N, CA, C and O atoms as a Tripos MOL2 file, in Angstrom:
@<TRIPOS>MOLECULE
protein
  304   303    76     0     0
PROTEIN
NO_CHARGES

@<TRIPOS>ATOM
      1 N         -32.4370  -19.5520   -1.4770 N.3       1 MET1
      2 CA        -32.0550  -20.9430   -1.6660 C.3       1 MET1
      3 C         -30.7750  -21.1730   -2.2210 C.2       1 MET1
      4 O         -30.6160  -20.4710   -3.2190 O.2       1 MET1
      5 N         -29.8900  -21.8240   -1.9810 N.am      2 ILE2
      6 CA        -28.4510  -21.9890   -2.4900 C.3       2 ILE2
      7 C         -28.2870  -23.2830   -3.5660 C.2       2 ILE2
      8 O         -27.4470  -23.4100   -4.4580 O.2       2 ILE2
      9 N         -29.4300  -24.2410   -3.1570 N.am      3 ALA3
     10 CA        -29.3340  -25.6770   -3.8140 C.3       3 ALA3
     11 C         -30.5550  -26.2040   -3.6040 C.2       3 ALA3
     12 O         -31.3080  -25.9020   -2.6780 O.2       3 ALA3
     13 N         -30.8210  -27.2440   -4.7290 N.am      4 GLU4
     14 CA        -31.9220  -28.2610   -4.6280 C.3       4 GLU4
     15 C         -31.2360  -29.5640   -5.0520 C.2       4 GLU4
     16 O         -30.5350  -29.6980   -6.0550 O.2       4 GLU4
     17 N         -31.5250  -30.4660   -4.1840 N.am      5 VAL5
     18 CA        -30.7270  -31.7890   -4.2260 C.3       5 VAL5
     19 C         -31.8140  -32.6310   -4.2650 C.2       5 VAL5
     20 O         -32.6110  -32.4460   -3.3450 O.2       5 VAL5
     21 N         -32.1820  -33.7860   -5.3070 N.am      6 THR6
     22 CA        -33.2060  -34.6680   -5.2590 C.3       6 THR6
     23 C         -32.3220  -35.9880   -5.0950 C.2       6 THR6
     24 O         -31.2670  -36.1190   -5.7160 O.2       6 THR6
     25 N         -32.7890  -36.9070   -4.2650 N.am      7 LEU7
     26 CA        -32.4250  -38.2970   -4.1910 C.3       7 LEU7
     27 C         -33.4910  -39.1970   -4.5630 C.2       7 LEU7
     28 O         -34.5800  -39.0600   -4.0060 O.2       7 LEU7
     29 N         -33.2930  -40.2820   -5.6070 N.am      8 SER8
     30 CA        -34.2130  -41.1730   -5.9230 C.3       8 SER8
     31 C         -33.8070  -42.3990   -5.8560 C.2       8 SER8
     32 O         -32.6110  -42.5530   -6.1030 O.2       8 SER8
     33 N         -34.4900  -43.4450   -5.5700 N.am      9 ALA9
     34 CA        -34.2380  -44.7070   -5.2480 C.3       9 ALA9
     35 C         -35.2700  -45.6430   -5.9110 C.2       9 ALA9
     36 O         -36.4330  -45.2950   -6.1130 O.2       9 ALA9
     37 N         -34.7700  -46.8580   -6.2390 N.am     10 THR10
     38 CA        -35.8620  -48.0640   -6.5310 C.3      10 THR10
     39 C         -35.5620  -49.1740   -5.3510 C.2      10 THR10
     40 O         -34.4120  -49.5490   -5.1240 O.2      10 THR10
     41 N         -36.4950  -49.5740   -4.7560 N.am     11 PHE11
     42 CA        -36.4690  -50.6540   -3.8640 C.3      11 PHE11
     43 C         -37.1050  -51.9370   -4.1760 C.2      11 PHE11
     44 O         -38.2200  -52.0350   -4.6880 O.2      11 PHE11
     45 N         -36.4890  -52.7360   -3.9070 N.am     12 GLY12
     46 CA        -36.9880  -54.1980   -3.8890 C.3      12 GLY12
     47 C         -37.8160  -54.5590   -2.5360 C.2      12 GLY12
     48 O         -37.5600  -54.0720   -1.4340 O.2      12 GLY12
     49 N         -38.8330  -55.4790   -2.8000 N.am     13 TYR13
     50 CA        -39.4490  -55.7270   -1.5860 C.3      13 TYR13
     51 C         -40.1990  -57.0170   -1.7690 C.2      13 TYR13
     52 O         -41.0130  -57.1340   -2.6860 O.2      13 TYR13
     53 N         -39.9150  -58.1070   -0.8180 N.am     14 ASP14
     54 CA        -40.3850  -59.3240   -1.0870 C.3      14 ASP14
     55 C         -41.4480  -59.8150   -0.2000 C.2      14 ASP14
     56 O         -41.6960  -61.0150   -0.0830 O.2      14 ASP14
     57 N         -42.2250  -58.6640    0.5720 N.am     15 GLY15
     58 CA        -43.1920  -59.1520    1.7490 C.3      15 GLY15
     59 C         -42.5000  -59.3650    2.9660 C.2      15 GLY15
     60 O         -43.2540  -59.3690    3.9390 O.2      15 GLY15
     61 N         -41.1940  -59.5600    3.2380 N.am     16 ASN16
     62 CA        -40.3900  -59.5150    4.4420 C.3      16 ASN16
     63 C         -39.4750  -58.7450    4.5480 C.2      16 ASN16
     64 O         -39.1760  -58.3390    5.6710 O.2      16 ASN16
     65 N         -38.7680  -58.3200    3.4130 N.am     17 GLU17
     66 CA        -37.5170  -57.4790    3.6690 C.3      17 GLU17
     67 C         -37.4860  -56.6810    2.4160 C.2      17 GLU17
     68 O         -37.9420  -57.0510    1.3340 O.2      17 GLU17
     69 N         -36.8090  -55.3640    2.7110 N.am     18 ALA18
     70 CA        -36.6360  -54.5010    1.4890 C.3      18 ALA18
     71 C         -35.1790  -54.1340    1.3990 C.2      18 ALA18
     72 O         -34.3860  -54.0180    2.3330 O.2      18 ALA18
     73 N         -34.9620  -53.9690    0.0920 N.am     19 TRP19
     74 CA        -33.5630  -53.5300   -0.4070 C.3      19 TRP19
     75 C         -33.3820  -52.5300   -1.3430 C.2      19 TRP19
     76 O         -34.3460  -52.3690   -2.0920 O.2      19 TRP19
     77 N         -32.3510  -51.7550   -1.5320 N.am     20 VAL20
     78 CA        -32.2870  -50.7370   -2.4910 C.3      20 VAL20
     79 C         -31.7230  -51.4290   -3.8870 C.2      20 VAL20
     80 O         -30.7570  -52.1890   -3.8330 O.2      20 VAL20
     81 N         -32.1570  -51.2260   -4.7150 N.am     21 GLU21
     82 CA        -31.9720  -51.8010   -5.9450 C.3      21 GLU21
     83 C         -31.1320  -50.8570   -6.9870 C.2      21 GLU21
     84 O         -30.3770  -51.3290   -7.8370 O.2      21 GLU21
     85 N         -31.3590  -49.4970   -6.8090 N.am     22 GLU22
     86 CA        -30.4890  -48.5190   -7.5100 C.3      22 GLU22
     87 C         -30.8240  -47.3240   -6.9400 C.2      22 GLU22
     88 O         -31.9120  -47.2280   -6.3730 O.2      22 GLU22
     89 N         -29.9480  -46.2410   -7.0040 N.am     23 ALA23
     90 CA        -30.1740  -44.8220   -6.5410 C.3      23 ALA23
     91 C         -29.3990  -43.9650   -7.2330 C.2      23 ALA23
     92 O         -28.2640  -44.2580   -7.6080 O.2      23 ALA23
     93 N         -30.0090  -42.7600   -7.4630 N.am     24 GLU24
     94 CA        -29.5860  -41.7740   -8.1310 C.3      24 GLU24
     95 C         -29.6650  -40.3550   -7.8840 C.2      24 GLU24
     96 O         -30.7200  -40.1520   -7.2830 O.2      24 GLU24
     97 N         -29.1080  -39.4090   -8.0500 N.am     25 SER25
     98 CA        -29.2670  -38.0560   -7.6180 C.3      25 SER25
     99 C         -29.4070  -37.0930   -8.5410 C.2      25 SER25
    100 O         -28.8360  -37.3130   -9.6090 O.2      25 SER25
    101 N         -30.0950  -35.9300   -8.4210 N.am     26 ASN26
    102 CA        -29.8170  -34.6130   -9.3090 C.3      26 ASN26
    103 C         -29.7560  -33.5480   -8.4700 C.2      26 ASN26
    104 O         -30.1890  -33.6520   -7.3220 O.2      26 ASN26
    105 N         -29.2260  -32.4200   -8.9230 N.am     27 TYR27
    106 CA        -28.7240  -31.3910   -8.1660 C.3      27 TYR27
    107 C         -28.9580  -30.1250   -9.2250 C.2      27 TYR27
    108 O         -28.8880  -30.2240  -10.4500 O.2      27 TYR27
    109 N         -29.2840  -28.7820   -8.3940 N.am     28 GLU28
    110 CA        -29.1200  -27.6590   -9.1140 C.3      28 GLU28
    111 C         -28.7110  -26.7080   -7.9150 C.2      28 GLU28
    112 O         -29.1840  -26.7630   -6.7800 O.2      28 GLU28
    113 N         -27.5600  -25.6560   -8.4590 N.am     29 THR29
    114 CA        -27.0990  -24.7050   -7.4030 C.3      29 THR29
    115 C         -27.3550  -23.5010   -8.0280 C.2      29 THR29
    116 O         -27.4790  -23.4060   -9.2490 O.2      29 THR29
    117 N         -27.4620  -22.3450   -7.0630 N.am     30 TYR30
    118 CA        -27.4010  -21.0690   -7.5950 C.3      30 TYR30
    119 C         -26.7300  -20.2090   -6.6790 C.2      30 TYR30
    120 O         -26.3620  -20.6440   -5.5880 O.2      30 TYR30
    121 N         -26.4860  -18.7060   -7.1160 N.am     31 ASP31
    122 CA        -25.9310  -17.8230   -6.6800 C.3      31 ASP31
    123 C         -24.3960  -18.0910   -6.4270 C.2      31 ASP31
    124 O         -23.8310  -17.5980   -5.4500 O.2      31 ASP31
    125 N         -23.7120  -18.9260   -7.3840 N.am     32 GLY32
    126 CA        -22.5030  -19.1240   -7.3950 C.3      32 GLY32
    127 C         -21.9100  -20.1550   -6.2820 C.2      32 GLY32
    128 O         -20.7470  -20.2460   -5.8880 O.2      32 GLY32
    129 N         -23.0600  -20.9050   -5.8910 N.am     33 TRP33
    130 CA        -22.7810  -22.2680   -5.3340 C.3      33 TRP33
    131 C         -22.4730  -23.2560   -6.0260 C.2      33 TRP33
    132 O         -23.0800  -23.4820   -7.0730 O.2      33 TRP33
    133 N         -21.3870  -24.1160   -5.5520 N.am     34 SER34
    134 CA        -20.8790  -25.3290   -6.1370 C.3      34 SER34
    135 C         -21.1200  -26.6660   -5.4220 C.2      34 SER34
    136 O         -20.8970  -26.7750   -4.2160 O.2      34 SER34
    137 N         -21.5920  -27.7140   -6.1930 N.am     35 TYR35
    138 CA        -21.8690  -29.1340   -5.7410 C.3      35 TYR35
    139 C         -20.8170  -30.0880   -5.8450 C.2      35 TYR35
    140 O         -20.2590  -30.1610   -6.9400 O.2      35 TYR35
    141 N         -20.4040  -30.8910   -4.8530 N.am     36 GLY36
    142 CA        -19.1270  -31.7370   -5.1520 C.3      36 GLY36
    143 C         -19.1700  -32.8670   -3.7890 C.2      36 GLY36
    144 O         -19.9670  -32.9650   -2.8560 O.2      36 GLY36
    145 N         -18.0720  -33.5600   -4.1080 N.am     37 SER37
    146 CA        -17.9450  -34.7640   -3.2030 C.3      37 SER37
    147 C         -19.0290  -35.5850   -2.6160 C.2      37 SER37
    148 O         -19.0800  -35.9130   -1.4310 O.2      37 SER37
    149 N         -20.0720  -35.9550   -3.7230 N.am     38 GLU38
    150 CA        -21.0240  -36.6180   -3.3780 C.3      38 GLU38
    151 C         -20.8150  -38.0760   -3.2940 C.2      38 GLU38
    152 O         -20.1580  -38.6750   -4.1450 O.2      38 GLU38
    153 N         -21.4810  -38.7790   -2.0620 N.am     39 GLN39
    154 CA        -21.2390  -40.0350   -2.0030 C.3      39 GLN39
    155 C         -22.6380  -40.5810   -1.9220 C.2      39 GLN39
    156 O         -23.3920  -39.8490   -1.2810 O.2      39 GLN39
    157 N         -23.2220  -41.7550   -2.4400 N.am     40 ILE40
    158 CA        -24.5030  -42.2300   -2.3880 C.3      40 ILE40
    159 C         -24.1220  -43.7220   -1.7690 C.2      40 ILE40
    160 O         -23.2870  -44.4260   -2.3380 O.2      40 ILE40
    161 N         -24.7730  -44.1350   -0.6040 N.am     41 ARG41
    162 CA        -24.2390  -45.3290    0.0700 C.3      41 ARG41
    163 C         -25.7060  -46.1520    0.1020 C.2      41 ARG41
    164 O         -26.8020  -45.6260    0.2960 O.2      41 ARG41
    165 N         -25.4770  -47.4040   -0.1100 N.am     42 GLN42
    166 CA        -26.5430  -48.4060    0.0080 C.3      42 GLN42
    167 C         -26.6170  -49.3450    1.2070 C.2      42 GLN42
    168 O         -25.6510  -50.1080    1.2180 O.2      42 GLN42
    169 N         -27.3160  -49.4940    2.0410 N.am     43 SER43
    170 CA        -27.2540  -50.6700    3.1620 C.3      43 SER43
    171 C         -28.6660  -51.1580    3.3660 C.2      43 SER43
    172 O         -29.5210  -50.4190    3.8550 O.2      43 SER43
    173 N         -28.9340  -52.4820    2.9710 N.am     44 GLY44
    174 CA        -30.1280  -53.0910    3.4020 C.3      44 GLY44
    175 C         -31.4290  -52.1910    2.5390 C.2      44 GLY44
    176 O         -31.4860  -52.1170    1.3120 O.2      44 GLY44
    177 N         -32.1520  -51.7240    3.2370 N.am     45 GLY45
    178 CA        -33.1990  -50.7930    2.8290 C.3      45 GLY45
    179 C         -33.0260  -49.4090    2.8560 C.2      45 GLY45
    180 O         -33.9510  -48.6030    2.7510 O.2      45 GLY45
    181 N         -31.7460  -49.1010    3.0090 N.am     46 THR46
    182 CA        -31.5410  -47.4260    3.1970 C.3      46 THR46
    183 C         -30.4410  -47.1960    2.5120 C.2      46 THR46
    184 O         -29.3520  -47.7700    2.5320 O.2      46 THR46
    185 N         -30.9310  -46.0750    1.7500 N.am     47 VAL47
    186 CA        -29.8960  -45.1780    0.9350 C.3      47 VAL47
    187 C         -29.6730  -43.9430    1.4190 C.2      47 VAL47
    188 O         -30.6120  -43.2170    1.7460 O.2      47 VAL47
    189 N         -28.3420  -43.5520    1.5210 N.am     48 THR48
    190 CA        -28.0380  -42.0930    1.9320 C.3      48 THR48
    191 C         -27.0430  -41.1270    1.0170 C.2      48 THR48
    192 O         -26.1000  -41.6100    0.3910 O.2      48 THR48
    193 N         -27.2780  -40.0690    1.0110 N.am     49 LEU49
    194 CA        -26.3730  -39.2200    0.2760 C.3      49 LEU49
    195 C         -25.9150  -38.2730    0.9480 C.2      49 LEU49
    196 O         -26.6520  -37.5810    1.6490 O.2      49 LEU49
    197 N         -24.6930  -38.0870    0.8580 N.am     50 SER50
    198 CA        -23.8270  -36.7490    1.3610 C.3      50 SER50
    199 C         -23.1420  -36.2560    0.4820 C.2      50 SER50
    200 O         -22.6390  -36.9480   -0.4030 O.2      50 SER50
    201 N         -22.9700  -34.7500    0.5730 N.am     51 ALA51
    202 CA        -22.2900  -34.0430   -0.4390 C.3      51 ALA51
    203 C         -21.7030  -32.8330    0.0010 C.2      51 ALA51
    204 O         -21.7820  -32.7390    1.2250 O.2      51 ALA51
    205 N         -21.0710  -31.7480   -0.6100 N.am     52 ARG52
    206 CA        -20.7240  -30.7060    0.1050 C.3      52 ARG52
    207 C         -20.9010  -29.4630   -0.9370 C.2      52 ARG52
    208 O         -20.5630  -29.4970   -2.1210 O.2      52 ARG52
    209 N         -21.4370  -28.4690   -0.3290 N.am     53 LEU53
    210 CA        -21.6250  -27.0610   -0.9860 C.3      53 LEU53
    211 C         -20.5040  -26.3570   -0.7790 C.2      53 LEU53
    212 O         -19.8160  -26.5530    0.2240 O.2      53 LEU53
    213 N         -20.1780  -25.4130   -1.7490 N.am     54 SER54
    214 CA        -19.0290  -24.4910   -1.3630 C.3      54 SER54
    215 C         -19.4100  -23.2470   -2.2720 C.2      54 SER54
    216 O         -20.1370  -23.2140   -3.2660 O.2      54 SER54
    217 N         -18.7780  -22.3390   -1.7050 N.am     55 HIS55
    218 CA        -18.9700  -20.7970   -2.1980 C.3      55 HIS55
    219 C         -17.4880  -20.0390   -1.9280 C.2      55 HIS55
    220 O         -16.8940  -20.1050   -0.8520 O.2      55 HIS55
    221 N         -17.0210  -19.3300   -3.0760 N.am     56 PRO56
    222 CA        -15.9230  -18.5480   -2.9770 C.3      56 PRO56
    223 C         -15.9370  -17.4580   -1.9420 C.2      56 PRO56
    224 O         -14.8770  -16.9060   -1.6490 O.2      56 PRO56
    225 N         -17.1960  -17.0720   -1.3030 N.am     57 THR57
    226 CA        -17.1680  -16.0550   -0.3490 C.3      57 THR57
    227 C         -17.7960  -16.5490    0.9130 C.2      57 THR57
    228 O         -17.3870  -16.2490    2.0350 O.2      57 THR57
    229 N         -18.8460  -17.3480    0.6520 N.am     58 GLU58
    230 CA        -19.6690  -17.7640    1.6770 C.3      58 GLU58
    231 C         -19.4110  -18.8970    2.5370 C.2      58 GLU58
    232 O         -20.0650  -19.0870    3.5620 O.2      58 GLU58
    233 N         -18.2580  -19.8310    2.0590 N.am     59 GLY59
    234 CA        -17.9680  -20.8790    2.7840 C.3      59 GLY59
    235 C         -18.4050  -22.1290    2.3620 C.2      59 GLY59
    236 O         -18.6880  -22.2510    1.1710 O.2      59 GLY59
    237 N         -18.5130  -23.0730    3.1030 N.am     60 THR60
    238 CA        -19.2200  -24.3910    2.9160 C.3      60 THR60
    239 C         -20.2830  -24.8100    3.4270 C.2      60 THR60
    240 O         -20.6850  -24.0460    4.3050 O.2      60 THR60
    241 N         -21.1570  -26.0270    3.2010 N.am     61 GLY61
    242 CA        -21.9040  -26.3450    3.7180 C.3      61 GLY61
    243 C         -22.2110  -27.7550    3.3860 C.2      61 GLY61
    244 O         -21.7340  -28.1910    2.3380 O.2      61 GLY61
    245 N         -23.1050  -28.7090    4.2920 N.am     62 SER62
    246 CA        -23.1860  -30.0150    3.8360 C.3      62 SER62
    247 C         -24.4530  -30.3970    3.2750 C.2      62 SER62
    248 O         -25.3720  -29.5940    3.4340 O.2      62 SER62
    249 N         -24.6610  -31.3410    2.7230 N.am     63 VAL63
    250 CA        -26.0430  -32.0490    2.0350 C.3      63 VAL63
    251 C         -26.0290  -33.4000    2.6790 C.2      63 VAL63
    252 O         -25.0360  -34.1210    2.5830 O.2      63 VAL63
    253 N         -27.1870  -33.7920    3.3830 N.am     64 ASN64
    254 CA        -27.1490  -35.2030    4.1140 C.3      64 ASN64
    255 C         -28.7600  -35.6560    3.7280 C.2      64 ASN64
    256 O         -29.7350  -35.0400    4.1580 O.2      64 ASN64
    257 N         -28.8370  -36.7510    2.9120 N.am     65 LEU65
    258 CA        -30.4700  -37.2030    2.4990 C.3      65 LEU65
    259 C         -30.2980  -38.4970    2.7940 C.2      65 LEU65
    260 O         -29.2500  -39.1190    2.6130 O.2      65 LEU65
    261 N         -31.6330  -39.0720    3.3990 N.am     66 SER66
    262 CA        -31.5200  -40.4560    3.7340 C.3      66 SER66
    263 C         -33.0610  -41.0330    3.2670 C.2      66 SER66
    264 O         -34.0280  -40.2870    3.4290 O.2      66 SER66
    265 N         -33.2400  -42.3670    2.6940 N.am     67 MET67
    266 CA        -34.6150  -42.6080    2.4560 C.3      67 MET67
    267 C         -34.4770  -44.2300    2.7470 C.2      67 MET67
    268 O         -33.4940  -44.8930    2.4150 O.2      67 MET67
    269 N         -35.5400  -44.7040    3.3680 N.am     68 THR68
    270 CA        -35.6270  -46.1350    4.0020 C.3      68 THR68
    271 C         -36.8430  -46.7040    3.5310 C.2      68 THR68
    272 O         -37.8980  -46.0760    3.6150 O.2      68 THR68
    273 N         -36.7650  -48.0610    2.9500 N.am     69 CYS69
    274 CA        -37.9660  -48.5490    2.6700 C.3      69 CYS69
    275 C         -37.8530  -49.7850    4.0410 C.2      69 CYS69
    276 O         -37.0010  -50.6740    4.0290 O.2      69 CYS69
    277 N         -38.7930  -49.6300    5.0700 N.am     70 SER70
    278 CA        -39.0530  -50.4810    6.1170 C.3      70 SER70
    279 C         -39.3900  -52.0580    5.8120 C.2      70 SER70
    280 O         -39.4220  -52.4150    4.6340 O.2      70 SER70
    281 N         -39.5540  -52.6760    6.4950 N.am     71 PRO71
    282 CA        -39.6090  -54.4910    6.4060 C.3      71 PRO71
    283 C         -41.1210  -54.3450    6.0880 C.2      71 PRO71
    284 O         -41.5920  -55.3360    5.5300 O.2      71 PRO71
    285 N         -41.7500  -53.6000    6.2590 N.am     72 ASP72
    286 CA        -43.2510  -53.5660    5.9590 C.3      72 ASP72
    287 C         -43.6830  -53.0640    4.8110 C.2      72 ASP72
    288 O         -44.8490  -53.2160    4.4470 O.2      72 ASP72
    289 N         -42.6510  -52.3090    4.0070 N.am     73 GLY73
    290 CA        -42.9120  -51.8660    2.6920 C.3      73 GLY73
    291 C         -43.0970  -50.3320    2.8260 C.2      73 GLY73
    292 O         -43.2400  -49.7150    1.7700 O.2      73 GLY73
    293 N         -43.1120  -49.6770    3.9240 N.am     74 THR74
    294 CA        -43.1790  -48.4140    3.8340 C.3      74 THR74
    295 C         -41.9560  -47.7390    3.7210 C.2      74 THR74
    296 O         -40.9720  -48.1080    4.3620 O.2      74 THR74
    297 N         -41.9320  -46.5030    2.7350 N.am     75 ILE75
    298 CA        -40.7490  -45.7800    2.4080 C.3      75 ILE75
    299 C         -41.0070  -44.5460    3.3440 C.2      75 ILE75
    300 O         -42.0830  -44.0310    3.6470 O.2      75 ILE75
    301 N         -39.7910  -44.2260    3.7030 N.am     76 ARG76
    302 CA        -39.9580  -42.7220    4.4100 C.3      76 ARG76
    303 C         -38.3050  -42.3270    4.3230 C.2      76 ARG76
    304 O         -37.9060  -41.2430    4.7490 O.2      76 ARG76
@<TRIPOS>BOND
     1     1     2 1
     2     2     3 1
     3     3     4 2
     4     3     5 am
     5     5     6 1
     6     6     7 1
     7     7     8 2
     8     7     9 am
     9     9    10 1
    10    10    11 1
    11    11    12 2
    12    11    13 am
    13    13    14 1
    14    14    15 1
    15    15    16 2
    16    15    17 am
    17    17    18 1
    18    18    19 1
    19    19    20 2
    20    19    21 am
    21    21    22 1
    22    22    23 1
    23    23    24 2
    24    23    25 am
    25    25    26 1
    26    26    27 1
    27    27    28 2
    28    27    29 am
    29    29    30 1
    30    30    31 1
    31    31    32 2
    32    31    33 am
    33    33    34 1
    34    34    35 1
    35    35    36 2
    36    35    37 am
    37    37    38 1
    38    38    39 1
    39    39    40 2
    40    39    41 am
    41    41    42 1
    42    42    43 1
    43    43    44 2
    44    43    45 am
    45    45    46 1
    46    46    47 1
    47    47    48 2
    48    47    49 am
    49    49    50 1
    50    50    51 1
    51    51    52 2
    52    51    53 am
    53    53    54 1
    54    54    55 1
    55    55    56 2
    56    55    57 am
    57    57    58 1
    58    58    59 1
    59    59    60 2
    60    59    61 am
    61    61    62 1
    62    62    63 1
    63    63    64 2
    64    63    65 am
    65    65    66 1
    66    66    67 1
    67    67    68 2
    68    67    69 am
    69    69    70 1
    70    70    71 1
    71    71    72 2
    72    71    73 am
    73    73    74 1
    74    74    75 1
    75    75    76 2
    76    75    77 am
    77    77    78 1
    78    78    79 1
    79    79    80 2
    80    79    81 am
    81    81    82 1
    82    82    83 1
    83    83    84 2
    84    83    85 am
    85    85    86 1
    86    86    87 1
    87    87    88 2
    88    87    89 am
    89    89    90 1
    90    90    91 1
    91    91    92 2
    92    91    93 am
    93    93    94 1
    94    94    95 1
    95    95    96 2
    96    95    97 am
    97    97    98 1
    98    98    99 1
    99    99   100 2
   100    99   101 am
   101   101   102 1
   102   102   103 1
   103   103   104 2
   104   103   105 am
   105   105   106 1
   106   106   107 1
   107   107   108 2
   108   107   109 am
   109   109   110 1
   110   110   111 1
   111   111   112 2
   112   111   113 am
   113   113   114 1
   114   114   115 1
   115   115   116 2
   116   115   117 am
   117   117   118 1
   118   118   119 1
   119   119   120 2
   120   119   121 am
   121   121   122 1
   122   122   123 1
   123   123   124 2
   124   123   125 am
   125   125   126 1
   126   126   127 1
   127   127   128 2
   128   127   129 am
   129   129   130 1
   130   130   131 1
   131   131   132 2
   132   131   133 am
   133   133   134 1
   134   134   135 1
   135   135   136 2
   136   135   137 am
   137   137   138 1
   138   138   139 1
   139   139   140 2
   140   139   141 am
   141   141   142 1
   142   142   143 1
   143   143   144 2
   144   143   145 am
   145   145   146 1
   146   146   147 1
   147   147   148 2
   148   147   149 am
   149   149   150 1
   150   150   151 1
   151   151   152 2
   152   151   153 am
   153   153   154 1
   154   154   155 1
   155   155   156 2
   156   155   157 am
   157   157   158 1
   158   158   159 1
   159   159   160 2
   160   159   161 am
   161   161   162 1
   162   162   163 1
   163   163   164 2
   164   163   165 am
   165   165   166 1
   166   166   167 1
   167   167   168 2
   168   167   169 am
   169   169   170 1
   170   170   171 1
   171   171   172 2
   172   171   173 am
   173   173   174 1
   174   174   175 1
   175   175   176 2
   176   175   177 am
   177   177   178 1
   178   178   179 1
   179   179   180 2
   180   179   181 am
   181   181   182 1
   182   182   183 1
   183   183   184 2
   184   183   185 am
   185   185   186 1
   186   186   187 1
   187   187   188 2
   188   187   189 am
   189   189   190 1
   190   190   191 1
   191   191   192 2
   192   191   193 am
   193   193   194 1
   194   194   195 1
   195   195   196 2
   196   195   197 am
   197   197   198 1
   198   198   199 1
   199   199   200 2
   200   199   201 am
   201   201   202 1
   202   202   203 1
   203   203   204 2
   204   203   205 am
   205   205   206 1
   206   206   207 1
   207   207   208 2
   208   207   209 am
   209   209   210 1
   210   210   211 1
   211   211   212 2
   212   211   213 am
   213   213   214 1
   214   214   215 1
   215   215   216 2
   216   215   217 am
   217   217   218 1
   218   218   219 1
   219   219   220 2
   220   219   221 am
   221   221   222 1
   222   222   223 1
   223   223   224 2
   224   223   225 am
   225   225   226 1
   226   226   227 1
   227   227   228 2
   228   227   229 am
   229   229   230 1
   230   230   231 1
   231   231   232 2
   232   231   233 am
   233   233   234 1
   234   234   235 1
   235   235   236 2
   236   235   237 am
   237   237   238 1
   238   238   239 1
   239   239   240 2
   240   239   241 am
   241   241   242 1
   242   242   243 1
   243   243   244 2
   244   243   245 am
   245   245   246 1
   246   246   247 1
   247   247   248 2
   248   247   249 am
   249   249   250 1
   250   250   251 1
   251   251   252 2
   252   251   253 am
   253   253   254 1
   254   254   255 1
   255   255   256 2
   256   255   257 am
   257   257   258 1
   258   258   259 1
   259   259   260 2
   260   259   261 am
   261   261   262 1
   262   262   263 1
   263   263   264 2
   264   263   265 am
   265   265   266 1
   266   266   267 1
   267   267   268 2
   268   267   269 am
   269   269   270 1
   270   270   271 1
   271   271   272 2
   272   271   273 am
   273   273   274 1
   274   274   275 1
   275   275   276 2
   276   275   277 am
   277   277   278 1
   278   278   279 1
   279   279   280 2
   280   279   281 am
   281   281   282 1
   282   282   283 1
   283   283   284 2
   284   283   285 am
   285   285   286 1
   286   286   287 1
   287   287   288 2
   288   287   289 am
   289   289   290 1
   290   290   291 1
   291   291   292 2
   292   291   293 am
   293   293   294 1
   294   294   295 1
   295   295   296 2
   296   295   297 am
   297   297   298 1
   298   298   299 1
   299   299   300 2
   300   299   301 am
   301   301   302 1
   302   302   303 1
   303   303   304 2
@<TRIPOS>SUBSTRUCTURE
     1 MET1         2 RESIDUE 1 A MET
     2 ILE2         6 RESIDUE 1 A ILE
     3 ALA3        10 RESIDUE 1 A ALA
     4 GLU4        14 RESIDUE 1 A GLU
     5 VAL5        18 RESIDUE 1 A VAL
     6 THR6        22 RESIDUE 1 A THR
     7 LEU7        26 RESIDUE 1 A LEU
     8 SER8        30 RESIDUE 1 A SER
     9 ALA9        34 RESIDUE 1 A ALA
    10 THR10       38 RESIDUE 1 A THR
    11 PHE11       42 RESIDUE 1 A PHE
    12 GLY12       46 RESIDUE 1 A GLY
    13 TYR13       50 RESIDUE 1 A TYR
    14 ASP14       54 RESIDUE 1 A ASP
    15 GLY15       58 RESIDUE 1 A GLY
    16 ASN16       62 RESIDUE 1 A ASN
    17 GLU17       66 RESIDUE 1 A GLU
    18 ALA18       70 RESIDUE 1 A ALA
    19 TRP19       74 RESIDUE 1 A TRP
    20 VAL20       78 RESIDUE 1 A VAL
    21 GLU21       82 RESIDUE 1 A GLU
    22 GLU22       86 RESIDUE 1 A GLU
    23 ALA23       90 RESIDUE 1 A ALA
    24 GLU24       94 RESIDUE 1 A GLU
    25 SER25       98 RESIDUE 1 A SER
    26 ASN26      102 RESIDUE 1 A ASN
    27 TYR27      106 RESIDUE 1 A TYR
    28 GLU28      110 RESIDUE 1 A GLU
    29 THR29      114 RESIDUE 1 A THR
    30 TYR30      118 RESIDUE 1 A TYR
    31 ASP31      122 RESIDUE 1 A ASP
    32 GLY32      126 RESIDUE 1 A GLY
    33 TRP33      130 RESIDUE 1 A TRP
    34 SER34      134 RESIDUE 1 A SER
    35 TYR35      138 RESIDUE 1 A TYR
    36 GLY36      142 RESIDUE 1 A GLY
    37 SER37      146 RESIDUE 1 A SER
    38 GLU38      150 RESIDUE 1 A GLU
    39 GLN39      154 RESIDUE 1 A GLN
    40 ILE40      158 RESIDUE 1 A ILE
    41 ARG41      162 RESIDUE 1 A ARG
    42 GLN42      166 RESIDUE 1 A GLN
    43 SER43      170 RESIDUE 1 A SER
    44 GLY44      174 RESIDUE 1 A GLY
    45 GLY45      178 RESIDUE 1 A GLY
    46 THR46      182 RESIDUE 1 A THR
    47 VAL47      186 RESIDUE 1 A VAL
    48 THR48      190 RESIDUE 1 A THR
    49 LEU49      194 RESIDUE 1 A LEU
    50 SER50      198 RESIDUE 1 A SER
    51 ALA51      202 RESIDUE 1 A ALA
    52 ARG52      206 RESIDUE 1 A ARG
    53 LEU53      210 RESIDUE 1 A LEU
    54 SER54      214 RESIDUE 1 A SER
    55 HIS55      218 RESIDUE 1 A HIS
    56 PRO56      222 RESIDUE 1 A PRO
    57 THR57      226 RESIDUE 1 A THR
    58 GLU58      230 RESIDUE 1 A GLU
    59 GLY59      234 RESIDUE 1 A GLY
    60 THR60      238 RESIDUE 1 A THR
    61 GLY61      242 RESIDUE 1 A GLY
    62 SER62      246 RESIDUE 1 A SER
    63 VAL63      250 RESIDUE 1 A VAL
    64 ASN64      254 RESIDUE 1 A ASN
    65 LEU65      258 RESIDUE 1 A LEU
    66 SER66      262 RESIDUE 1 A SER
    67 MET67      266 RESIDUE 1 A MET
    68 THR68      270 RESIDUE 1 A THR
    69 CYS69      274 RESIDUE 1 A CYS
    70 SER70      278 RESIDUE 1 A SER
    71 PRO71      282 RESIDUE 1 A PRO
    72 ASP72      286 RESIDUE 1 A ASP
    73 GLY73      290 RESIDUE 1 A GLY
    74 THR74      294 RESIDUE 1 A THR
    75 ILE75      298 RESIDUE 1 A ILE
    76 ARG76      302 RESIDUE 1 A ARG
């Protein structure tokens, strides 16, 4: 394992539609990997996170997470 990234969000829901009220992330990296260039975007009932992992000798990788609260109130 090179990293653990958690995306947390609070959604609003009025019985007809959902929206993101706030979102945040937490991360931990291992074995010399670094985490950066994080962006969290909110659109309607969906929140997405993108970030970059990098290592001096192993190269780079990407992190992409998404969470959606659908119009019926289901979070997935």
